[in-house]
MITOR-561855 format. One record per residue: residue number from 1; residue in one letter; chain; x, y, z negated of N, C-alpha, C, O, CB in turn. Coordinates in Angstrom, 1 decimal, padded with zeros to 4 digits, always signed. Glycine has a CB too. Layout:
<NUM 'a' 'A' <X Y Z> <X Y Z> <X Y Z> <X Y Z> <X Y Z>>
...
END
This chain:
<1 'x' 'A' <+028.9 -003.1 -036.0> <+027.7 -003.6 -035.3> <+027.7 -005.1 -035.4> <+028.7 -005.8 -035.3> <+027.7 -003.2 -033.9>>
<2 'x' 'A' <+026.5 -005.6 -035.8> <+026.3 -007.1 -035.8> <+026.2 -007.7 -034.4> <+025.7 -007.0 -033.5> <+025.1 -007.5 -036.8>>
<3 'x' 'A' <+026.5 -008.9 -034.3> <+026.4 -009.5 -033.0> <+025.0 -009.7 -032.6> <+024.6 -009.7 -031.4> <+027.1 -010.9 -033.0>>
<4 'x' 'A' <+024.0 -010.0 -033.5> <+022.6 -010.1 -033.2> <+022.0 -008.9 -032.6> <+021.3 -008.9 -031.7> <+021.8 -010.5 -034.4>>
<5 'x' 'A' <+022.4 -007.7 -033.2> <+021.9 -006.4 -032.7> <+022.4 -006.2 -031.3> <+021.7 -005.7 -030.5> <+022.4 -005.3 -033.7>>
<6 'x' 'A' <+023.7 -006.5 -031.1> <+024.3 -006.3 -029.8> <+023.6 -007.2 -028.7> <+023.4 -006.8 -027.6> <+025.8 -006.6 -029.8>>
<7 'x' 'A' <+023.3 -008.4 -029.1> <+022.6 -009.4 -028.2> <+021.2 -008.9 -027.8> <+020.8 -009.0 -026.6> <+022.5 -010.7 -028.8>>
<8 'x' 'A' <+020.5 -008.3 -028.8> <+019.1 -007.8 -028.5> <+019.3 -006.6 -027.6> <+018.5 -006.5 -026.6> <+018.4 -007.4 -029.8>>
<9 'x' 'A' <+020.2 -005.7 -027.8> <+020.4 -004.5 -027.0> <+020.8 -004.9 -025.6> <+020.2 -004.4 -024.6> <+021.5 -003.6 -027.6>>
<10 'x' 'A' <+021.6 -005.9 -025.4> <+022.0 -006.4 -024.1> <+020.9 -007.0 -023.4> <+020.6 -006.8 -022.2> <+023.2 -007.3 -024.2>>
<11 'x' 'A' <+020.1 -007.9 -024.1> <+019.0 -008.6 -023.6> <+017.9 -007.6 -023.0> <+017.4 -007.7 -021.9> <+018.3 -009.5 -024.6>>
<12 'x' 'A' <+017.6 -006.6 -023.8> <+016.6 -005.6 -023.4> <+017.1 -004.8 -022.2> <+016.3 -004.4 -021.3> <+016.3 -004.6 -024.5>>
<13 'x' 'A' <+018.4 -004.5 -022.2> <+018.9 -003.7 -021.1> <+019.0 -004.5 -019.8> <+018.8 -004.0 -018.7> <+020.3 -003.1 -021.4>>
<14 'x' 'A' <+019.3 -005.8 -019.9> <+019.3 -006.7 -018.7> <+018.0 -006.8 -018.1> <+017.9 -006.9 -016.8> <+019.8 -008.0 -019.1>>
<15 'x' 'A' <+016.9 -006.8 -018.8> <+015.6 -007.0 -018.3> <+015.0 -005.6 -017.8> <+013.9 -005.6 -017.3> <+014.7 -007.6 -019.3>>
<16 'x' 'A' <+015.7 -004.5 -018.1> <+015.2 -003.2 -017.8> <+013.8 -003.0 -018.5> <+013.0 -002.2 -018.1> <+015.0 -003.0 -016.3>>
<17 'x' 'A' <+013.7 -003.7 -019.6> <+012.4 -003.6 -020.4> <+012.2 -002.2 -021.0> <+011.1 -001.7 -020.9> <+012.5 -004.6 -021.5>>
<18 'x' 'A' <+013.3 -001.6 -021.5> <+013.2 -000.3 -022.1> <+012.9 +000.7 -021.1> <+012.0 +001.6 -021.3> <+014.4 +000.0 -022.9>>
<19 'x' 'A' <+013.5 +000.6 -019.9> <+013.3 +001.6 -018.8> <+011.8 +001.5 -018.4> <+011.2 +002.5 -018.1> <+014.3 +001.3 -017.7>>
<20 'x' 'A' <+011.3 +000.3 -018.2> <+009.9 +000.1 -017.8> <+009.0 +000.7 -018.8> <+008.0 +001.4 -018.5> <+009.6 -001.4 -017.6>>
<21 'x' 'A' <+009.2 +000.5 -020.1> <+008.4 +001.0 -021.2> <+008.4 +002.5 -021.2> <+007.4 +003.2 -021.4> <+008.8 +000.4 -022.5>>
<22 'x' 'A' <+009.6 +003.1 -021.0> <+009.7 +004.6 -021.0> <+008.9 +005.2 -019.9> <+008.4 +006.3 -020.1> <+011.1 +005.0 -020.9>>
<23 'x' 'A' <+008.7 +004.5 -018.8> <+007.9 +005.0 -017.7> <+006.4 +004.7 -017.8> <+005.6 +005.2 -017.0> <+008.4 +004.5 -016.4>>
<24 'x' 'A' <+006.0 +004.0 -018.8> <+004.6 +003.6 -019.0> <+004.1 +003.9 -020.4> <+003.3 +003.1 -021.0> <+004.5 +002.1 -018.7>>
<25 'x' 'A' <+004.5 +005.0 -021.0> <+004.0 +005.4 -022.3> <+002.6 +005.9 -022.2> <+002.2 +006.5 -021.2> <+005.0 +006.5 -022.9>>
<26 'x' 'A' <+001.8 +005.6 -023.2> <+000.4 +006.1 -023.2> <+000.4 +007.5 -023.6> <+000.9 +008.0 -024.6> <-000.4 +005.2 -024.2>>
<27 'x' 'A' <-000.3 +008.4 -022.7> <-000.4 +009.8 -023.1> <-001.4 +010.0 -024.2> <-002.3 +009.3 -024.5> <-000.9 +010.6 -021.8>>
<28 'x' 'A' <-001.1 +011.1 -025.0> <-001.9 +011.4 -026.1> <-003.1 +012.2 -025.7> <-003.0 +013.3 -025.2> <-001.1 +012.2 -027.2>>
<29 'x' 'A' <-004.4 +011.7 -025.9> <-005.6 +012.4 -025.5> <-005.8 +013.7 -026.3> <-006.3 +014.7 -025.8> <-006.8 +011.5 -025.6>>
<30 'x' 'A' <-005.4 +013.7 -027.6> <-005.6 +014.8 -028.5> <-004.7 +016.0 -028.0> <-005.2 +017.1 -027.9> <-005.2 +014.5 -029.9>>
<31 'x' 'A' <-003.4 +015.7 -027.6> <-002.5 +016.7 -027.1> <-003.0 +017.2 -025.7> <-002.9 +018.4 -025.4> <-001.1 +016.2 -027.0>>
<32 'x' 'A' <-003.5 +016.3 -024.9> <-004.0 +016.6 -023.6> <-005.2 +017.6 -023.7> <-005.2 +018.6 -022.9> <-004.4 +015.4 -022.8>>
<33 'x' 'A' <-006.1 +017.4 -024.6> <-007.3 +018.3 -024.8> <-006.9 +019.6 -025.5> <-007.4 +020.6 -025.0> <-008.4 +017.5 -025.5>>
<34 'x' 'A' <-006.2 +019.5 -026.6> <-006.0 +020.7 -027.4> <-004.6 +021.4 -027.2> <-004.5 +022.6 -027.4> <-006.0 +020.3 -028.8>>
<35 'x' 'A' <-003.6 +020.7 -026.6> <-002.3 +021.2 -026.5> <-001.5 +021.2 -027.8> <-000.4 +021.7 -027.8> <-002.4 +022.6 -026.0>>
<36 'x' 'A' <-002.0 +020.6 -028.8> <-001.3 +020.5 -030.1> <-001.0 +019.0 -030.3> <-001.8 +018.1 -030.0> <-002.2 +021.0 -031.3>>
<37 'x' 'A' <+000.2 +018.8 -030.9> <+000.6 +017.4 -031.2> <-000.3 +016.8 -032.2> <-000.8 +017.5 -033.2> <+002.1 +017.4 -031.7>>
<38 'x' 'A' <-000.6 +015.5 -032.1> <-001.4 +014.8 -033.1> <-000.4 +014.3 -034.1> <+000.8 +014.3 -033.9> <-002.3 +013.7 -032.5>>
<39 'x' 'A' <-000.9 +013.7 -035.3> <+000.0 +013.2 -036.3> <+000.8 +012.0 -035.8> <+001.8 +011.6 -036.4> <-000.8 +012.8 -037.5>>
<40 'x' 'A' <+000.4 +011.4 -034.7> <+001.1 +010.2 -034.2> <+002.0 +010.5 -033.0> <+002.7 +009.6 -032.5> <+000.2 +009.2 -033.8>>
<41 'x' 'A' <+002.0 +011.8 -032.5> <+002.8 +012.1 -031.3> <+004.3 +011.9 -031.7> <+004.8 +012.4 -032.7> <+002.6 +013.6 -030.9>>
<42 'x' 'A' <+005.0 +011.2 -030.8> <+006.4 +010.9 -031.0> <+006.7 +009.5 -031.4> <+007.8 +009.0 -031.3> <+007.0 +011.8 -032.0>>
<43 'x' 'A' <+005.6 +008.8 -031.8> <+005.8 +007.4 -032.3> <+006.3 +006.5 -031.2> <+007.3 +005.7 -031.4> <+004.5 +006.8 -032.8>>
<44 'x' 'A' <+005.8 +006.6 -030.0> <+006.2 +005.7 -028.9> <+007.7 +006.0 -028.5> <+008.5 +005.0 -028.3> <+005.3 +005.9 -027.7>>
<45 'x' 'A' <+008.0 +007.2 -028.4> <+009.4 +007.6 -028.1> <+010.3 +007.2 -029.2> <+011.5 +006.8 -028.9> <+009.5 +009.1 -027.8>>
<46 'x' 'A' <+009.9 +007.3 -030.4> <+010.7 +006.8 -031.5> <+011.0 +005.3 -031.5> <+012.1 +004.9 -031.8> <+010.1 +007.2 -032.9>>
<47 'x' 'A' <+010.0 +004.6 -031.2> <+010.1 +003.1 -031.1> <+011.1 +002.8 -029.9> <+011.8 +001.8 -030.0> <+008.7 +002.4 -030.9>>
<48 'x' 'A' <+010.9 +003.5 -028.8> <+011.9 +003.3 -027.7> <+013.3 +003.6 -028.1> <+014.2 +002.8 -027.7> <+011.5 +004.2 -026.5>>
<49 'x' 'A' <+013.5 +004.6 -028.9> <+014.9 +004.9 -029.4> <+015.4 +003.7 -030.3> <+016.5 +003.4 -030.3> <+014.9 +006.2 -030.2>>
<50 'x' 'A' <+014.4 +003.2 -031.1> <+014.8 +002.0 -031.9> <+015.2 +000.8 -031.0> <+016.2 +000.1 -031.3> <+013.7 +001.6 -032.8>>
<51 'x' 'A' <+014.4 +000.6 -029.9> <+014.8 -000.5 -029.0> <+016.2 -000.3 -028.4> <+016.9 -001.3 -028.2> <+013.7 -000.6 -027.9>>
<52 'x' 'A' <+016.5 +000.9 -028.2> <+017.9 +001.2 -027.6> <+018.9 +001.3 -028.7> <+020.1 +001.4 -028.4> <+017.8 +002.6 -026.9>>
<53 'x' 'A' <+018.6 +001.1 -030.0> <+019.5 +001.1 -031.0> <+019.9 +002.4 -031.6> <+020.9 +002.5 -032.3> <+020.7 +000.3 -030.6>>
<54 'x' 'A' <+019.2 +003.5 -031.3> <+019.6 +004.8 -031.7> <+018.7 +005.2 -032.9> <+017.6 +005.8 -032.7> <+019.4 +005.8 -030.6>>
<55 'x' 'A' <+019.1 +004.9 -034.1> <+018.3 +005.1 -035.3> <+018.2 +006.6 -035.6> <+017.1 +007.1 -036.0> <+019.0 +004.4 -036.5>>
<56 'x' 'A' <+019.2 +007.4 -035.4> <+019.2 +008.8 -035.6> <+018.2 +009.5 -034.7> <+017.4 +010.4 -035.1> <+020.6 +009.4 -035.4>>
<57 'x' 'A' <+018.2 +009.2 -033.4> <+017.3 +009.7 -032.5> <+015.8 +009.3 -032.8> <+014.9 +010.1 -032.7> <+017.6 +009.3 -031.0>>
<58 'x' 'A' <+015.7 +008.1 -033.2> <+014.3 +007.6 -033.6> <+013.8 +008.4 -034.8> <+012.6 +008.8 -034.8> <+014.4 +006.1 -034.0>>
<59 'x' 'A' <+014.6 +008.7 -035.8> <+014.2 +009.4 -036.9> <+013.9 +010.9 -036.5> <+012.9 +011.5 -037.0> <+015.2 +009.4 -038.0>>
<60 'x' 'A' <+014.7 +011.4 -035.6> <+014.5 +012.8 -035.2> <+013.2 +013.0 -034.4> <+012.5 +014.0 -034.5> <+015.7 +013.3 -034.4>>
<61 'x' 'A' <+012.8 +011.9 -033.6> <+011.6 +012.0 -032.8> <+010.3 +011.9 -033.7> <+009.4 +012.6 -033.5> <+011.6 +011.0 -031.7>>
<62 'x' 'A' <+010.4 +010.9 -034.6> <+009.2 +010.7 -035.4> <+009.6 +010.0 -036.7> <+009.8 +008.8 -036.8> <+008.1 +009.8 -034.7>>
<63 'x' 'A' <+009.9 +010.8 -037.8> <+010.4 +010.2 -039.1> <+009.5 +009.0 -039.7> <+010.1 +008.1 -040.2> <+010.4 +011.3 -040.1>>
<64 'x' 'A' <+008.2 +009.0 -039.6> <+007.5 +007.9 -040.2> <+007.5 +006.6 -039.3> <+006.8 +005.7 -039.7> <+006.0 +008.3 -040.4>>
<65 'x' 'A' <+008.2 +006.5 -038.2> <+008.1 +005.4 -037.4> <+008.6 +004.1 -038.1> <+007.9 +003.1 -038.1> <+009.0 +005.6 -036.1>>
<66 'x' 'A' <+009.7 +004.2 -038.8> <+010.3 +003.0 -039.4> <+009.4 +002.5 -040.6> <+009.1 +001.4 -040.7> <+011.7 +003.3 -039.9>>
<67 'x' 'A' <+008.9 +003.5 -041.5> <+008.0 +003.0 -042.5> <+006.7 +002.5 -042.0> <+006.2 +001.5 -042.5> <+007.7 +004.2 -043.4>>
<68 'x' 'A' <+006.2 +003.0 -040.9> <+005.0 +002.5 -040.2> <+005.2 +001.1 -039.7> <+004.4 +000.2 -039.9> <+004.5 +003.4 -039.1>>
<69 'x' 'A' <+006.3 +000.9 -039.0> <+006.6 -000.5 -038.5> <+006.8 -001.5 -039.6> <+006.3 -002.6 -039.5> <+007.9 -000.4 -037.7>>
<70 'x' 'A' <+007.4 -001.1 -040.8> <+007.5 -002.0 -041.9> <+006.2 -002.3 -042.5> <+005.9 -003.4 -042.9> <+008.5 -001.4 -043.0>>
<71 'x' 'A' <+005.3 -001.3 -042.6> <+003.9 -001.5 -043.1> <+003.1 -002.4 -042.2> <+002.4 -003.3 -042.7> <+003.2 -000.1 -043.2>>
<72 'x' 'A' <+003.3 -002.2 -040.9> <+002.6 -003.2 -039.9> <+003.1 -004.6 -040.1> <+002.3 -005.5 -040.1> <+002.8 -002.7 -038.5>>
<73 'x' 'A' <+004.4 -004.7 -040.3> <+005.0 -006.1 -040.5> <+004.5 -006.7 -041.7> <+004.2 -007.9 -041.8> <+006.6 -006.0 -040.5>>
<74 'x' 'A' <+004.4 -005.9 -042.8> <+003.9 -006.4 -044.1> <+002.4 -006.8 -043.9> <+002.0 -007.8 -044.4> <+004.0 -005.3 -045.2>>
<75 'x' 'A' <+001.6 -006.0 -043.2> <+000.2 -006.4 -042.9> <+000.1 -007.7 -042.2> <-000.8 -008.5 -042.5> <-000.5 -005.2 -042.2>>
<76 'x' 'A' <+000.9 -007.8 -041.2> <+000.9 -009.1 -040.4> <+001.3 -010.3 -041.3> <+000.6 -011.3 -041.2> <+001.8 -009.0 -039.1>>
<77 'x' 'A' <+002.3 -010.1 -042.0> <+002.8 -011.2 -042.9> <+001.7 -011.5 -044.0> <+001.5 -012.6 -044.3> <+004.1 -010.8 -043.6>>
<78 'x' 'A' <+001.1 -010.4 -044.5> <+000.0 -010.6 -045.5> <-001.2 -011.4 -044.9> <-001.8 -012.2 -045.6> <-000.5 -009.3 -046.0>>
<79 'x' 'A' <-001.5 -011.2 -043.6> <-002.6 -011.9 -043.0> <-002.3 -013.4 -042.9> <-003.2 -014.2 -043.0> <-002.8 -011.3 -041.6>>
<80 'x' 'A' <-001.1 -013.8 -042.7> <-000.7 -015.2 -042.6> <-000.3 -015.8 -043.9> <-000.7 -017.0 -044.2> <+000.4 -015.3 -041.6>>
<81 'x' 'A' <+000.4 -015.1 -044.8> <+000.9 -015.7 -046.0> <+000.2 -015.3 -047.2> <+000.4 -015.9 -048.3> <+002.4 -015.3 -046.1>>
<82 'x' 'A' <-000.7 -014.3 -047.2> <-001.4 -013.7 -048.3> <-000.5 -013.3 -049.4> <-000.4 -013.8 -050.5> <-002.4 -014.8 -048.9>>
<83 'x' 'A' <+000.3 -012.2 -049.1> <+001.3 -011.7 -050.0> <+000.6 -010.8 -051.1> <+001.1 -010.7 -052.2> <+002.3 -010.8 -049.3>>
<84 'x' 'A' <-000.6 -010.2 -050.7> <-001.3 -009.3 -051.6> <-002.6 -010.0 -052.1> <-003.3 -010.5 -051.3> <-001.5 -008.0 -050.9>>
<85 'x' 'A' <-002.8 -009.9 -053.4> <-004.1 -010.4 -053.9> <-005.1 -009.2 -054.1> <-004.6 -008.1 -054.1> <-003.9 -011.1 -055.3>>
<86 'x' 'A' <-006.3 -009.5 -054.3> <-007.3 -008.4 -054.5> <-007.0 -007.5 -055.7> <-007.3 -006.3 -055.7> <-008.7 -008.9 -054.6>>
<87 'x' 'A' <-006.4 -008.1 -056.7> <-006.1 -007.3 -057.9> <-004.7 -006.5 -057.8> <-004.4 -005.6 -058.5> <-006.0 -008.2 -059.1>>
<88 'x' 'A' <-003.9 -006.9 -056.8> <-002.6 -006.3 -056.6> <-002.8 -005.1 -055.7> <-003.7 -005.0 -054.9> <-001.6 -007.3 -055.9>>
<89 'x' 'A' <-002.0 -004.1 -056.0> <-002.2 -002.8 -055.3> <-001.0 -002.5 -054.4> <-000.7 -001.4 -054.0> <-002.3 -001.7 -056.3>>
<90 'x' 'A' <-000.3 -003.6 -053.9> <+000.9 -003.4 -053.1> <+000.5 -002.7 -051.8> <+001.1 -001.8 -051.3> <+001.6 -004.7 -052.9>>
<91 'x' 'A' <-000.5 -003.3 -051.1> <-000.9 -002.8 -049.8> <-001.4 -001.4 -049.9> <-001.2 -000.6 -049.0> <-001.9 -003.8 -049.2>>
<92 'x' 'A' <-002.2 -001.1 -050.9> <-002.8 +000.2 -051.1> <-001.7 +001.2 -051.4> <-001.7 +002.3 -050.8> <-003.8 +000.2 -052.2>>
<93 'x' 'A' <-000.7 +000.8 -052.2> <+000.4 +001.7 -052.5> <+001.2 +002.0 -051.3> <+001.6 +003.1 -051.0> <+001.2 +001.1 -053.6>>
<94 'x' 'A' <+001.5 +001.0 -050.5> <+002.3 +001.2 -049.3> <+001.5 +002.0 -048.3> <+002.1 +002.9 -047.6> <+002.6 -000.2 -048.6>>
<95 'x' 'A' <+000.2 +001.8 -048.2> <-000.6 +002.7 -047.3> <-000.6 +004.1 -047.7> <-000.4 +005.0 -046.9> <-002.1 +002.2 -047.3>>
<96 'x' 'A' <-000.7 +004.4 -049.0> <-000.6 +005.8 -049.5> <+000.7 +006.4 -049.3> <+000.9 +007.6 -048.9> <-001.0 +005.8 -051.0>>
<97 'x' 'A' <+001.8 +005.6 -049.5> <+003.2 +006.1 -049.3> <+003.4 +006.4 -047.8> <+003.9 +007.5 -047.5> <+004.2 +005.0 -049.8>>
<98 'x' 'A' <+003.1 +005.5 -046.9> <+003.3 +005.7 -045.5> <+002.4 +006.9 -045.0> <+002.9 +007.7 -044.2> <+003.1 +004.4 -044.7>>
<99 'x' 'A' <+001.2 +006.9 -045.4> <+000.3 +008.0 -045.1> <+000.8 +009.3 -045.5> <+000.7 +010.3 -044.8> <-001.1 +007.8 -045.6>>
<100 'x' 'A' <+001.4 +009.4 -046.7> <+002.0 +010.6 -047.2> <+003.2 +011.1 -046.3> <+003.4 +012.2 -046.0> <+002.5 +010.5 -048.6>>
<101 'x' 'A' <+004.0 +010.1 -045.9> <+005.1 +010.4 -045.0> <+004.6 +011.0 -043.7> <+005.2 +011.9 -043.2> <+006.0 +009.2 -044.8>>
<102 'x' 'A' <+003.6 +010.4 -043.1> <+003.0 +010.8 -041.9> <+002.5 +012.3 -042.1> <+002.7 +013.1 -041.2> <+001.9 +009.9 -041.4>>
<103 'x' 'A' <+001.8 +012.5 -043.1> <+001.2 +013.8 -043.4> <+002.2 +014.9 -043.6> <+002.1 +016.0 -043.0> <+000.3 +013.8 -044.6>>
<104 'x' 'A' <+003.2 +014.6 -044.4> <+004.3 +015.6 -044.6> <+005.1 +015.8 -043.3> <+005.4 +017.0 -043.0> <+005.3 +015.1 -045.7>>
<105 'x' 'A' <+005.3 +014.8 -042.5> <+006.0 +015.0 -041.3> <+005.2 +015.8 -040.3> <+005.8 +016.7 -039.6> <+006.3 +013.6 -040.6>>
<106 'x' 'A' <+003.9 +015.6 -040.3> <+003.0 +016.4 -039.4> <+003.0 +017.9 -039.8> <+003.0 +018.8 -039.0> <+001.6 +015.8 -039.4>>
<107 'x' 'A' <+002.9 +018.1 -041.1> <+002.8 +019.5 -041.6> <+004.1 +020.2 -041.3> <+004.1 +021.4 -040.9> <+002.6 +019.5 -043.2>>
<108 'x' 'A' <+005.3 +019.6 -041.5> <+006.6 +020.2 -041.1> <+006.6 +020.5 -039.6> <+007.1 +021.5 -039.2> <+007.7 +019.2 -041.5>>
<109 'x' 'A' <+006.2 +019.5 -038.8> <+006.2 +019.8 -037.4> <+005.3 +020.9 -037.0> <+005.7 +021.8 -036.2> <+005.7 +018.5 -036.6>>
<110 'x' 'A' <+004.1 +021.0 -037.5> <+003.2 +022.1 -037.1> <+003.7 +023.4 -037.7> <+003.5 +024.4 -037.0> <+001.8 +021.8 -037.7>>
<111 'x' 'A' <+004.2 +023.4 -038.9> <+004.8 +024.6 -039.4> <+005.9 +025.1 -038.6> <+006.1 +026.3 -038.4> <+005.3 +024.4 -040.9>>
<112 'x' 'A' <+006.8 +024.2 -038.1> <+007.8 +024.6 -037.2> <+007.3 +025.3 -035.9> <+007.9 +026.3 -035.4> <+008.7 +023.4 -036.8>>
<113 'x' 'A' <+006.2 +024.7 -035.3> <+005.6 +025.3 -034.1> <+005.0 +026.7 -034.5> <+005.1 +027.6 -033.7> <+004.5 +024.4 -033.6>>
<114 'x' 'A' <+004.4 +026.8 -035.7> <+003.8 +028.1 -036.1> <+004.9 +029.1 -036.2> <+004.7 +030.3 -035.7> <+003.1 +027.9 -037.4>>
<115 'x' 'A' <+006.0 +028.8 -036.8> <+007.1 +029.8 -037.0> <+007.7 +030.1 -035.6> <+008.0 +031.3 -035.4> <+008.2 +029.2 -037.9>>
<116 'x' 'A' <+007.9 +029.2 -034.8> <+008.4 +029.4 -033.4> <+007.5 +030.4 -032.6> <+008.0 +031.4 -032.1> <+008.6 +028.1 -032.7>>
<117 'x' 'A' <+006.2 +030.1 -032.6> <+005.3 +030.9 -031.9> <+005.1 +032.3 -032.5> <+004.9 +033.3 -031.8> <+004.0 +030.2 -031.7>>
<118 'x' 'A' <+005.2 +032.4 -033.8> <+005.0 +033.6 -034.6> <+006.1 +034.6 -034.2> <+005.9 +035.8 -034.1> <+004.9 +033.4 -036.1>>
<119 'x' 'A' <+007.4 +034.0 -034.2> <+008.5 +034.9 -033.9> <+008.6 +035.3 -032.4> <+009.2 +036.3 -032.1> <+009.8 +034.2 -034.3>>
<120 'x' 'A' <+008.1 +034.4 -031.5> <+008.2 +034.7 -030.1> <+007.0 +035.6 -029.6> <+007.1 +036.2 -028.5> <+008.1 +033.4 -029.3>>
<121 'x' 'A' <+006.0 +035.8 -030.4> <+004.9 +036.6 -030.0> <+005.0 +038.1 -030.3> <+004.2 +038.9 -030.0> <+003.6 +036.1 -030.6>>
END
């Protein structure tokens, strides 16, 4: 473990920041109305697991979380530094790649629910 990682983990735990965030997660309106997970369900819990330093739990909760965070970081950096030109397709390619990961993850999740409910009925 690197010392920087350990310092961030200790800093967050000292402020009870993670505990506060866990108690104030935004509920999913799609799941509330339909009872079915949306393609983004699990993202907040996955980011909380990342804050706690648990990469395996983060991936298990929502596999596209890390690629999405990297895409958001790239988008923010691009807004300030202009990393992507109009003729370059880096941002579009990253968008399609991350979108594909979200879609595949959602299909696998829904298929798992379908198999679970099919066998229990």
